[in-house]
N, C-alpha and C positions, 0 to 999 in steps of 0.2 A: 603205734605211737610210742611204745616203750623202748624202741631201738635207740642205740647211741650213734651219733654222727660225729666224726672227727672234724675239728676246725683246722683248716690249713693256715699256717702262719703267713702273714702278708709280706714278711721280710725274708722268708726262706721257704723251702719246700718241705720242711719238717712238719709233722703232725703234732698239734697240740692235744691236750687231754680231750677225750670225747665228751660230747654233751649228753648228759643222762636225763632223758625226758621223764624218768620216773622220780627224780629228785629235783623238782622245780619249786621255786617260790614265786608264784605268779604275781604277787603283790610287790616284788622287789623294785621293778621299774617305776611303779607308781609312788612308792616310798621315796625313792631317789629324786623323782620329779618334784614331789612336794617339798623335800628338804632343800633342794637346789633352787627352786623357782624356775627351772628350765624344763623343756620337754625333750627328752632324749629320743622319743619316738619320731621326732621330725628328721632324724638322721637318715640320709639317702644311701648310706654305705658307699659313697663316692670315693672315699679315701683321701680327700683333699687335706684333711687334718694331718695325715701322715706326711704329706709333702712339705708342710711348713714346719714340722717338729724337728728341732735340733737333736733330740734325744731318741728319736724313733728307732734307730738301729740298736739301742740298748734295751728297748722295751720287749717284754714277752708278748704283749698284745698291744696293737695300735689302738688309739682312742675309739675308732669306729667299732673295733672288735669288742672292746669293753662294753660299749652300748648294746651290742648284740647279745653278749652274755647276760647283761641286765634284763634285756627284753625276754630272753629265754628263761629267766629266773634261775640262772646258774650262780647261786650265792657264793659257794666256796671258791670257784674259779675267779669270779669277779673281785671278791673281797681279799683274796690272798695272792694276787698277782703283783709282780714287781712294778708294773706300769704306774700304779697308783702313787708309788713313792718316788718314782723317777721324774714324774711330771713336775715342772717348776713353775707352772701357772704363768707362763710368759705371754699367753694369749695369741701366739703366732698361729696356732691351729684354728682358733675362733675367727681370725681375720680371713683364713682360707676357706672357712665353711660357707657354702652357698646358702645354707639355711639360717645362718647367723646364730648358731647355738653357742652359748657360753660354755665351752668344753671344760675349762679349768673350774668353773663353778660346780659342774657335775662331778668332776674328779674330787674336789674338796668334799662334796656331800658323800661320795662313796668312801673316802678316807675316814670321815667323821663316823659314818655308819660302821665301818670296819673296826675302828677303835672302840666305839661304844659297845659293840657286840663281842669284843675280845677275839677278833679274827687274828690269825697269825700274820705278823708283819714280815713280808717277803724279803725286804732289804735289811741286812744286819746293820745295826747302829744308826739307821736313818732317823729315828726319833730323837736320838741324842744330838744329831747334827741339826735338826730343826729347832730343838730347844736352844742350842748354842747360838744359832742365827737370831732367834727371837730375843734372847738375852741381850745380844749386842744392839739390836734395834731399840729395845727398851732403855738401855743404858745411854746410848748416844743419839738416838733418833734416826740412825742409819747404820749400815754395816761397817764394822772395822774388820777387814778380811784377815789381817795377821792375827788379831786376837781370836777370831773365830777359829782359825786353823789351830792355834796353840791350845785353846780350851778344849776343842773337840778331840784333838790328838791325846791330850792328857786324860780326858774322860774315858776314851776307849782303849787307852794304853797301846797305841799304835803309832810310834814316833817316826819310823823310817820307811814305811812302805811306799810313799810317794814324795820323798824329800826332794827328788830332782825337780818336781813341779814347783815346789815352794821356792827353791833356789832360782829357777828360771823367772818366776814372778818377781822375786826380789831384784834380780839383775835388770829387769825391765821396768823397775819402779812401779809395779802394779800393787805392791803391798806397802801401805804407809806405816811407818813405825809408830806414829801417834795418831789416835783417832780424831776425826773431825766431828763436831757436834752440831745439831740443829740449834737454831736460836731459841726456839720456844720448847724447851725440854719438858716444861710442866704440861703442855698439851699432849706430848707423847705419853707421859706418865698417866694422864687422865684417860687417854684412849686405851692403854693397856689395862688400867684398873677396870674400865668399863667392859672391855672385851673378854679379858681373861679371868677377872676376879669378881665381876659383877653379875 
């Protein structure tokens, strides 16, 4: 039982880190289930979630593989993978899931657990990006993409690495110069106060 078994990547033939059955946290899946209100043990490992995900090619583990890591109690591999931070919670994977699992809800619970327990965040600057997006939503009730880009770039001090993308978006009028606001900004403020500060 103490032997290690490699996990094959579902997107390539490379081997992922081996599963170490000597270092298991067998309560991990149950904790995530309780935190998310979902049951990741319903996962059939059918990989339909991968088929719907627009970001699956950039992920180190597909959602079904994250579930398997959690079931095997592989805390470090599950909590410190890039997939947690690349998931944008678009729910495309959940629509594809034959078991109706709310996969983004589970990913949110794993991210929350990782942050609370001080796990290493695999994607550099991702927390700054999330903060920048949430600041924009709090300020306007929706995202102002140009401001998000400018604020994020100034926070991480990386102005030119993808300037070509910004210029293309501007040329196609995908970046509004002025933000649009929701009508009931007080309700947005109330929600933020309740969720983030309450």
